C-alpha positions as CSV (number, residue, x, y, z in Angstrom):
1,M,20.8,-53.4,-66.6
2,R,18.9,-53.6,-63.2
3,R,17.3,-50.3,-62.1
4,H,17.1,-49.2,-58.6
5,R,13.5,-48.5,-57.2
6,T,13.2,-45.1,-55.4
7,P,11.3,-46.1,-52.2
8,S,7.7,-44.4,-52.2
9,K,6.8,-41.5,-49.5
10,R,4.5,-43.7,-47.7
11,L,7.7,-46.1,-46.6
12,L,9.8,-42.8,-45.9
13,L,6.7,-42.1,-43.9
14,M,6.7,-45.3,-41.7
15,F,10.2,-45.2,-41.2
16,A,10.6,-41.7,-39.7
17,L,7.5,-42.7,-37.6
18,L,9.1,-45.6,-36.0
19,L,12.4,-44.0,-35.5
20,Q,10.1,-41.2,-33.6
21,V,8.3,-44.0,-31.4
22,G,11.9,-45.7,-30.9
23,A,13.2,-42.4,-29.6
24,A,10.1,-41.5,-27.6
25,T,10.0,-45.0,-25.5
26,S,13.9,-44.4,-24.7
27,C,13.5,-40.9,-23.0
28,A,10.5,-42.5,-21.5
29,N,12.8,-45.4,-19.9
30,E,15.6,-42.9,-19.2
31,R,13.2,-40.4,-17.2
32,E,11.8,-43.4,-15.4
33,T,15.3,-44.7,-14.6
34,D,16.2,-40.9,-13.4
35,R,13.4,-41.0,-11.3
36,E,14.1,-44.0,-9.5
37,V,17.7,-42.7,-8.9
38,A,16.3,-39.8,-7.3
39,D,13.8,-41.2,-5.0
40,A,16.8,-43.8,-3.9
41,A,19.3,-40.6,-3.2
42,P,18.2,-37.3,-3.9
43,S,20.7,-35.0,-4.6
44,A,21.4,-31.5,-2.4
45,A,19.7,-29.5,-5.2
46,N,16.8,-31.7,-4.9
47,V,16.6,-31.4,-1.1
48,Q,16.4,-27.7,-1.3
49,T,14.1,-27.8,-3.9
50,A,11.7,-29.7,-2.0
51,S,12.0,-27.4,1.2
52,A,11.7,-24.3,-0.6
53,V,8.5,-25.7,-2.1
54,A,7.1,-27.1,1.4
55,A,8.2,-23.7,2.9
56,T,6.2,-21.6,-0.2
57,R,2.9,-24.2,0.8
58,N,3.1,-24.5,4.5
59,W,3.7,-21.4,6.3
60,G,5.7,-21.8,9.6
61,R,5.9,-25.8,9.4
62,S,8.2,-27.2,11.9
63,A,9.8,-30.5,11.8
64,P,8.5,-33.0,14.0
65,G,10.5,-32.2,17.7
66,T,11.0,-28.6,17.2
67,C,8.9,-25.7,17.3
68,L,9.0,-22.4,15.6
69,H,8.3,-19.3,17.5
70,R,6.7,-16.3,16.1
71,S,7.1,-12.7,17.4
72,P,6.3,-9.1,15.8
73,K,8.7,-8.4,13.3
74,K,11.3,-5.9,14.9
75,L,10.8,-2.8,13.6
76,K,13.9,-0.2,12.8
77,A,11.8,2.6,14.0
78,G,13.6,5.9,13.2
79,K,14.1,8.9,15.6
80,A,12.0,12.0,14.6
81,A,13.6,15.2,14.0
82,P,12.6,18.2,15.8
83,G,9.1,19.4,13.8
84,Q,9.0,16.3,11.6
85,V,5.9,14.6,13.4
86,A,4.1,18.0,13.1
87,Q,4.7,18.6,9.9
88,L,3.6,14.9,8.5
89,V,0.4,15.3,10.5
90,R,0.0,18.6,8.5
91,Q,0.6,16.4,5.4
92,L,-2.1,14.3,6.1
93,S,-4.5,16.7,5.3
94,A,-2.9,17.4,2.1
95,S,-5.0,17.7,-1.1
96,T,-3.3,15.1,-3.1
97,C,-3.2,11.0,-2.2
98,R,0.0,10.8,-2.9
99,A,0.9,13.3,-0.4
100,R,-1.2,11.9,2.4
101,Q,-0.2,8.3,1.6
102,S,3.4,9.0,2.2
103,A,2.7,11.3,5.2
104,A,1.0,8.0,6.8
105,Y,3.6,5.9,5.7
106,E,6.6,7.9,7.2
107,L,5.0,8.2,10.3
108,G,4.9,4.4,10.6
109,N,8.6,4.4,10.3
110,L,8.8,6.7,13.1
111,G,7.0,4.1,15.3
112,P,6.7,5.1,18.9
113,D,8.0,8.7,18.4
114,A,4.8,9.1,16.0
115,A,2.4,9.3,19.2
116,P,1.2,12.8,19.0
117,A,0.2,11.8,15.3
118,V,-2.4,9.1,16.6
119,P,-5.8,11.4,16.6
120,A,-4.8,12.4,13.0
121,L,-4.1,9.0,12.0
122,I,-7.7,7.8,13.4
123,V,-9.1,10.4,11.0
124,A,-7.3,9.8,8.4
125,I,-8.2,6.0,8.5
126,N,-11.9,7.0,8.7
127,A,-11.9,9.6,6.0
128,A,-13.0,8.6,2.4
129,H,-10.2,8.8,0.3
130,P,-11.4,8.8,-3.8
131,P,-9.2,6.4,-6.1
132,L,-6.1,7.9,-8.0
133,M,-7.6,7.2,-11.0
134,S,-10.8,5.5,-12.1
135,N,-12.4,4.7,-15.4
136,E,-14.4,2.2,-17.4
137,F,-11.2,-0.1,-17.5
138,E,-9.3,0.0,-14.3
139,S,-9.3,2.2,-10.8
140,I,-6.0,2.8,-8.8
141,G,-7.2,3.0,-4.9
142,C,-5.5,5.7,-2.8
143,N,-3.8,3.5,-0.1
144,V,-4.1,6.5,2.9
145,R,-6.3,4.1,5.2
146,D,-4.0,1.4,4.8
147,N,-0.9,3.3,5.5
148,A,-2.1,4.8,8.3
149,L,-3.4,1.2,10.1
150,R,0.0,-0.2,9.5
151,A,1.6,3.2,11.2
152,V,-0.8,2.8,14.5
153,A,0.1,-0.9,14.5
154,Q,4.0,0.1,14.6
155,I,3.5,3.0,16.7
156,G,2.4,0.7,19.7
157,V,1.2,1.3,23.5
158,P,0.6,5.0,22.4
159,A,-1.9,3.8,19.6
160,A,-4.1,2.6,22.0
161,P,-6.9,5.2,21.3
162,A,-6.8,3.6,17.7
163,V,-8.0,0.0,18.9
164,R,-11.3,0.1,17.5
165,E,-10.2,1.1,13.9
166,L,-7.5,-1.9,14.3
167,V,-10.5,-4.1,15.0
168,K,-11.8,-2.9,11.7
169,A,-9.3,-4.4,9.8
170,L,-9.8,-7.9,10.7
171,G,-12.0,-10.1,9.0
172,P,-11.7,-12.1,5.9
173,N,-11.9,-8.9,3.4
174,A,-8.6,-7.4,5.4
175,S,-6.5,-10.5,4.8
176,S,-3.3,-8.4,3.9
177,L,-3.4,-6.4,7.0
178,E,-4.3,-9.0,9.7
179,L,-1.3,-9.9,10.5
180,E,0.2,-6.4,10.9
181,V,-2.7,-5.5,13.0
182,L,-2.1,-8.8,15.4
183,E,1.1,-7.4,15.4
184,G,-0.2,-4.0,16.4
185,F,-2.3,-5.5,19.3
186,V,1.0,-7.6,20.6
187,R,2.7,-4.0,20.8
188,I,-0.4,-2.4,22.5
189,G,-0.6,-5.2,25.0
190,P,-3.1,-5.2,27.9
191,D,-4.7,-1.6,26.5
192,A,-6.2,-3.8,23.6
193,R,-8.2,-5.7,25.8
194,D,-11.6,-4.2,24.0
195,A,-10.7,-6.4,20.8
196,L,-10.6,-10.0,22.6
197,P,-14.1,-10.6,21.5
198,D,-12.5,-10.3,17.9
199,L,-9.4,-11.9,18.6
200,L,-11.4,-15.2,19.8
201,N,-13.6,-14.8,16.7
202,M,-10.4,-14.7,14.5
203,I,-8.9,-17.7,16.3
204,R,-12.2,-19.6,15.7
205,R,-12.4,-18.9,11.8
206,L,-8.9,-19.6,10.7
207,P,-8.2,-23.2,10.2
208,R,-6.2,-25.1,12.7
209,P,-2.5,-26.3,12.5
210,D,-2.0,-29.2,9.7
211,C,0.0,-31.8,11.0
212,D,1.9,-34.5,9.3
213,D,4.9,-36.8,9.4
214,R,6.6,-33.8,8.5
215,G,5.5,-31.8,11.3
216,C,2.9,-29.0,11.6
217,S,2.2,-26.0,10.0
218,A,-0.2,-23.0,10.1
219,D,-1.1,-19.5,9.0
220,E,1.2,-17.0,10.6
221,R,-1.9,-15.0,11.9
222,W,-3.1,-18.0,13.9
223,Y,0.3,-17.7,16.0
224,M,0.1,-14.1,16.1
225,T,-3.6,-14.2,17.2
226,I,-2.6,-16.4,20.4
227,K,0.3,-14.1,21.4
228,A,-2.1,-11.3,21.0
229,I,-4.4,-12.8,23.5
230,G,-1.8,-13.3,25.8
231,A,-0.5,-9.8,25.6
232,I,-3.8,-8.7,27.0
233,G,-2.8,-10.2,30.1
234,A,-5.5,-10.2,32.8
235,G,-7.9,-8.4,30.6
236,A,-8.0,-11.7,28.6
237,S,-9.2,-14.1,31.2
238,K,-12.5,-15.2,29.3
239,A,-9.9,-16.6,26.8
240,I,-8.4,-19.4,29.2
241,P,-10.4,-22.2,28.7
242,Y,-9.9,-21.6,25.0
243,L,-6.4,-21.4,26.0
244,E,-6.2,-24.5,28.0
245,E,-7.8,-26.4,25.1
246,L,-4.9,-25.1,22.9
247,A,-2.0,-25.7,25.2
248,K,-2.4,-29.7,24.4
249,H,-2.6,-29.1,21.1
250,E,0.0,-31.5,18.8
251,D,1.5,-28.7,17.2
252,C,4.2,-28.0,19.5
253,A,4.3,-24.2,18.8
254,T,0.5,-24.1,19.1
255,A,0.9,-25.4,22.4
256,D,3.9,-23.3,23.6
257,E,2.2,-20.2,22.6
258,A,-1.2,-21.0,24.5
259,D,0.8,-22.0,27.5
260,A,2.9,-18.5,27.3
261,A,-0.5,-16.8,26.7
262,L,-1.7,-18.3,30.0
263,R,0.8,-17.7,32.4
264,A,0.9,-14.1,31.0
265,I,-3.0,-14.1,32.2
266,R,-2.7,-15.6,35.3
267,S,0.3,-13.9,36.4
268,R,-1.2,-10.4,35.8
269,R,-4.4,-11.5,37.5
């Protein structure tokens, strides 16, 4: 009677390994085929995904032949109720950080109606605000200063006395506020002329637009700085040589913003 030998463990292991190698090779071939098909005829979903990634990596990229123009975000300023501004100004001196933070935030939401609060907001910007909580493990800051700066930037022309405070918020260590501060200078307009040296330093510090065959992109602050210089008008005449250079830039959005700034400056001289 013939006996059937049971396969050894070694043979079983070798057989299992061969199966895994074969499956991996098959998967790799399938992925390569899929990649070739995707490259040859990208689906709508792939195009949307690629566009989303590009938009995330490059702020304001404009396709060749198109220009994306930046403007300060439109504020939906509320209408101040009788006595509301005076009440919020008193709240700016409250003993608790949360109350002061809230007051500054609400004043910003009122836009130009909060003009009477500008002196109190300047005090709040320059005052020391101890953190909400601080221990050996963490520290939670009191954001009265940031909220007050945003409020001043949103008030616009009546906030001209706070230009010096806004200028202090420009710099490498204040990037989270810089765009809002620049928008504030645009709203303030000619009365922001004292900020011109800092605006020129800012545009020298920021990287220039990155252009390739897909178009050009730049930090939003780049475009808003040019716009803020133009909003100053005749008081920004020292910026003319620099703007003339930018008006020839290959990035059409930069060139257009610089050209608009030059027209604004020259028309008011």
